[in-house]
N, C-alpha and C positions, 0 to 999 in steps of 0.2 A: 470262343476266345474269352479270356478274362481281361477286361479293360477298365482302367481307372481314369475318371474325368475329374480334373481339378478346376473348380469354378463352375457354379450353377447358374450363371447368367443366361442371356438369350441363346448364345451358341452352345453352352454346356447343356442346357435343358433340351435343346433341339437334338443334340448328339445323343443324349441319354434316351430320348424317345426313339430315334431311328435305329440306333444300335441294339437296343433291347428288343425292338420288333424283329430284328434279324437273328435273335437267339443268342446274343452274346451275354456273358455275365458281367454286369456293370456295377462298379462302385463309384460313388461321387464324394468329393471332398469340397467343403466350403466353410468359411468362418461364420456364415449366417445360419444359425440353427433352424430357423423357420423354413428357409428355402431348402435346406438339406432334407428336412422332413417331408416337404411337399414333393420334391423331385423323387426321392427314394420311394415314397409311398405310391406315387403315380406310375412309376416305371418299374416297380418291384425290384429295386436295386439296394445294395448296401450303402447306407449313408454315414459319413464320418464328419463330425464337426471339428474343424481345426485348420491350422496353417498347412497348406499343401506342400510347402518346402520343408516341413518338419520330418525328420527321419522316423520318429515314432508314429506320427500321423499316417505316413505312407505305409508303414508296417501294419497298422491297424486296418488299413484299407485293402491289404493283401498284396503289396508290391512284390513280395518274394515269389509269388506264383503268377503274377500278371504278365500278359504278353505285350501289353501296350499301355503307356500313360499319355494322356492328352491334357495339356495345360492351357486353359483358355480363360484365365482370370483377367481382370482389367489392367494388370501390370505386366509389361513385357519382361522386366527384370525378374519378377516373381515366377513367371512362366519358365524362363530359362533356368532359374535356380531349381525349380521343381524337377525339371528334366535332368539336370545334372545330378541331383540327389538320387533320382530314380535309377540312373545309369550306374551309380555306385552301389546302391542297395540291392537292386534286382537285376535280373538278366532279361531286360525287356526293351522294346523299341519305344521311342519318345517323339511326341509332336508338340511344338510350341507355337502359340499365336504371338506374333511380333508385329506391332502396328506402327511404331514410331519410324517416320521416314529417315531419321538419323542412322538407323541400322540397315536401311534398304541396300546400301552399297556394300555392306559387310556380311550379308546373310550367308553367303557360301562359306566365308571364314568361320562365322559363328557355328554354323551347322557342322562343319568338319571338326572344329576344335572341341566342341561339346559332345560330339557323337550323336547329334540329333538325326532322326530318320526323316523328319519333314519340318519345315518352317512355313507357316501360312500367314500371309498378310491380307486381312479382309478387304482393305481399301484397294490394294494393288490387284487382288483377284477380281473385285467388282469392276475396276477400271478395265481390266482385260476383257471382261464380259461385255461392257459397253462398247469398247473399241471394235470387237467383232461385229456387233450389231450396226454400228455406224459405218462399217465398211460394207455392210449388206443391209441397208436400211429398210428393205421390204419386209424383213423378219422382225418379230417381236423378240425372239431369243434364238440363239444358235448354240447347239452342243455338238461336239466333235468326237468321232470314233476313228479307230484305225489310224491314229496319229495324223488326223486332219483329212484323210482321204474321203471320209463319208461324213455328212453333216445332217443333223436333225434340226429342222427349222420350223418354228411356230409362227404363223401369221394369221391375221384376222381377215375374213372375207368381207370386203367393203360393199356398200350398197352399189348396185349396178354392175357388180363383177360378173364376168362370163361364167364363173364357177357356180353362181346361184342357180339352184334347181337342176344341176346335172349330177348324175350318179358317179360314184368313185371309178367304176370301170370305164366310163366315158372319157375320163381324163386322158387315158392312153389312146383311145380310138379317135377322139375328136381333136385333141390338142397335140397328139403324137409326142407326148412327153414321157420319158422314162424315169418317173418318180413314183414313190409308193406312199399313199396316205396311210399313216399309222394310227393316229387318234383324231377325234373331233370333240372339242369341248363345246357343249351347248347348254347354256345356263350353268348349272352346277354339276352337270353330268359329263363324265368322260367316257366316250364310246370308242370301242375298237370296231371300225366299220368293215362291212363286207362289200363286195362289188356293187350291190344293189342300193347301198346307202346313198341318200340324196343330200347333197351339201346345200346349206342355206346361207343367206346373208347373216353377218354377225357371228357365224361359227368361227371358232379358233381352231385352225387345222394344223396338224403336224405332218410334215413330209420328210422322207429320208431319201437322200440322193448324194451323188458326188457334187462338188461345188459347181463344176461346169454345167451339169444337168439341172441343178437348182436354178442357176442363172437363166438358162434357156426357158425353164418353166415360168419364172416370174416375168420374163419378157413377153411370152405368149399370152399370159393373162393380163397384160397391160399394166404391170406394176414396175416402177423404176427400180433397178437393182444396182445402179452405180454407187460407188462410195460417195459420202458427202464431201464437200469441199471446205466447209467451214462449220464451226461449232461455237455456240454461246453457252457458257457454264455459269450457273448462279451459285455462289458460295465458293470460298477459296480454301477449303479444308484439305485434308490429306488425299481424299478420293479425287478431288479436282486436280490436285498436283499430279498424281500418278496418271490420271486420264489425259491431262494436257500433254504430259511428257510423251505418252504413247501416240497420241494423235499427231503431234508435231513430227514425230518420227515417220509417220506415213504421209507427210506433206499436207496435212489438214490445218487450216488457219484456225487459231483458238483465241477466243476472247473470254476472260474471266471477270465477273462482276462480284466484288467483295466489299463489305461495309467497313471492315476494320482496316484502318490506314496502315498500322504496323504490319499486319499480315500481307497487305498489298506490296509493301516494300520488300518483304521476304520473298514473295512470289516473283517479283520483278527480277531479283537476283537469281532465283532458282530457274526461272523460265524466261530467259531474255528474248526468245522468239515468240512469246505469247503477248497479247495485248491485255494489260491488267487495268481494270477500271475501278476506282474507289467510289462506291456508291451503294445505294439501297436497291437490291435486286427486286424488291417488291414494288418499286416506283414505276408505274406504267409509263410516265413521260420519259424516264431514263431508258426503259427498255425499247421504246419506240425510237428514241434518239440514237440508240446504239444498234438499231437495225433488226429488231426481232421479226419484223414482217418479211425480211429478205433472208434470214438465216436458214441454212439447210438442216440444222439440227440444234436442239435446245435441251439442255439437261439441268434440272432443278436438283441441286446437290447440297442444300443447306442442312443444318442439324435438326430442323423441325419438320416432321412429316406433314403436318397440316399446311405449312408454308409451301412445301414442295408440291403438294397436291393442287393447291390453289394456283400456284405459278404455272404448272403444266396445263391446267384447264384454261388459263388465260392465254398461254402460248398456242394451245390448240385452236383458239378462236382467231389468232392473228397470223399464223404461219402454216404452210403446208409441209414444213420441214419435219424431220424425225424428232419425236418427243421422248425423253428419258426422265423417269421419275424415281428418285431414291426413297425407299421406305424402310425404316428401321423396325417399327412395331407392326404387328399384324392383327391387332384387335378388330380392325374393321376391314379385313381383306375381302369379305363378300361385297361390301360397298365399293371398295377400290377397284375390284375387277369389272364393275359395271360403269366406270367412268372412263372418259377418253384421256388416258394418261400415257398412251404409247407403250413403251417397254418399261415395266416396273422392275426395279432392281432391289433385291433384298440381300444386303451384304451378309447377314447372318446365315441365310440359307446357302449362299454361295460358299461360305467358309465351311459349313457343315457338310456340304456336298463333296468338296475337295477331300475332306478328312474321311468321309464314308467310302469314297473311291479308293483311298489308300488302304483302309481296313479290308475292303473287298479283295484288293490285290494281295494283302497279307494272307488272307484266307485261302488263296490258291495253293499255298504250300501245305495246307492241312485239309484238303478235300474239295474246296470250291474252285471252279474254273471261270468265275466272273472276272473279266478284265477291266470293264468300265461300267459305271452305273450313273444314270441321270434320273432325277425325279421330274415327272410331268404333272403340272397342276398340283404342285407341292407333293402330297403323299397319295394322290389318287391313281397314279400310274407310274410305271418305271420303264425305262429303256435300258436294256442290258446287253453287253457285248461278251460273248462266251468264246473261249478257245476250245476247239474240238480235239479232244484227246484220242489216242488210238483205240481205247476201249469204249468209246461212246456208243450208246445204243442206237443213235440216229444214223450212223454211217451206212451209206449205200441204199437207204430206203427213200423212194420218192416222197416229197413233202405231202402230196395228196393222200398217201397211204399211211402217214403217221397218225397215231391215235393221240392228237393234241388236246390239251385241256381247253376249256372255253376261255374267252376274253383274252386271247393273245394272238400275236401275229409275228411270223418270221419275216423280217423286213429286208434283210440284206445279208449277203454272203461275200466275204472278202477272201478270195483264193489267190494267194501269192501276189497281192496287189491288184488283181482284177476284181472289179466290183460287179457283182451279179444281183440283179433284182429277181428274187426267187419266184418261180412259177411252180405249178403242181408237179411237173415231171423232174424238177431239179432235186439233186441229192447233195448231202454234205459229205465231205471227205476229211480224213485226218489232216490237221493243220489249218483248216478253215477257221475264220473268225465270223461268228454268226451273231447278228443283232436281232433281239427279240423285244417287242413292246407288249406290255401286259398290264392289266389292272389288278392282277393277282400279285401281291407284294411278297418279297422275301425269298425269291428263287436264288439258290446257291450253286446249282449245277444245271448244265444243259438238259440232263435227263429229267429235271423237275417239270419240264413243259409237257411231258407225256402223262397220260392217265395210267393209273395202276402201279 
């Protein structure tokens, strides 16, 4: 597909990287000439310097032949205008990033009136991700397939865990759990394990299962899986607002500590059921006074990555509750991954992931049958959900007889709502939805998992 990306910031450059890797023809537009040169050279894309809302600029970028325009500049209004111009000039779909909470209640109206295909709010999307984790605090992250029927959960094997030094195949025989281990992250390596693989302490393990079976698994390994009852949020920005709103809806008590008095007054009006504290979230005495040692979850959501990291490290030393850390930049992700920061949330990756999923869905109409895509360990592995068409080469052949490529695993089959953990004798049939995890990136069709 031909895709135009307006805005070469964090999200725009991430999208250019991921979409170019998948074989799409990318054009990028930005007013910063240096950034355009860097992004276009790095990802072999057409670069256009100019205002993305300009008719002539869009024409230069190829809007008349484009299938999709994605506007992710720093201005909501500019993004919406870019999409409006694109709809008038070209026959393409449009996606706009809209961050201002003022528009949050009008998104459906804006989307419908402007003919947008998708509106993405990074802070709201990140809040949804955090909410899922806090409702299942045993996991570092949770991704959902089959409209929530199947979950991909990542968790860290703690010291003293009964999983230490047991093989993957022993999970079923010793623990009697119907879950499938998809990947294991050990140091910087992502491994697709076989049955003989031995799990170790500090491994980050991904399992796939229905929600009920995942809960049973975490109970059997001695990890609490009940939703948290309260949350302490540091920072009163848009992400904290969206998160608090969602958590309150699930009956979770929320306390927000924010340094700016005016913002506290705004939050008090917006969130009457939350406790808003005006104070410095980095003040240890204040945190103790407000109950950091008793809180069941702690989220550092300020605008400074360094502050969030230090706050989470401090919280880890004071509470056994679930820790959430927001990180915007990723220059030191190798260091961050080795720190006790709980679940690390990258809003820009979440935004890019949502958009890439939409692009994959678009691709279904022109040959791809990928329905859902999640990145594991950023770009080191993917979990993909395929729809089995009637002409699929896999139909009727036992999995053990398929000539599968290396470094992949067929993890789950959804057959008319019935979730099947696949074994060697199982076959896929027309209409199945099949989940595959692999370290080979860029699969577009279920047949891509076969050799030859």
